Every structure is written in C-alpha cells, then in structure tokens.
N, C-alpha and C positions, 0 to 999 in steps of 0.2 A: 692772179699773177699771169695765168695763161693768156688772158685777153690783152694784158699789157705787153706781153712778149710778141703778140701778133700786131699790136698797134691799133686795136679796136676796143670798144667799150665792153664791159661785162654784159650789158643788155644785148649787144650784138651777138655775142657767143651764146647767150641764153636763147635768142631767137633761132640761131642755127640748130641748137640742140633740140628745140621744140618743133622744128620743121616749119616755122613761120617764114623764115628767109633761108636763102642758100648763099654760102660764101662765093664771091666772084673775084676775078682778077688776081691781084697779088696775094690776097688772103687765101684764096682757094689753092694757089700754087704752094704757098708756105705750108698749108695744112697737108697737102699731098707729100711734101718733103718730110714733115714731122711724122706722118703716118708710116712712111717707108724707113725713117731713121729716128726713132723716138728720143734719142739722145742729142739730136741736132740743136735744140734750143739750149740745153744745159751746157754744151760745149762753148757757146757764145755768150753765156751769162757772165755779167761783170760782177765780181765780188765787191761788196760794199765795205 
C-alpha cells in the first residue's frame, strides 16, 4: 500500500530499502514529507 501511495512499484520501494537505489525527485520529496509528518498520507487517503 505504501508504494501505491507514493505512485511507485513495490519493487522500487524494496530497492530503496535494500540500498540498491535511492529515491529521487518527487518521490524523495514525498518521503521527506512523510518522514517529518507520518500522518501525511493517512490524511489524504480516500475511504473506499
């Protein structure tokens, strides 16, 4: 779900977690925002 919230694939997040790749651009900025405000994504989640 986290990958979908960021608009990337689960494999991309896995690569970041394992140090194979580093997030760049908009993904990096969004991760910084989430780091500083862990509830950020939850506030914008659409209830189904």
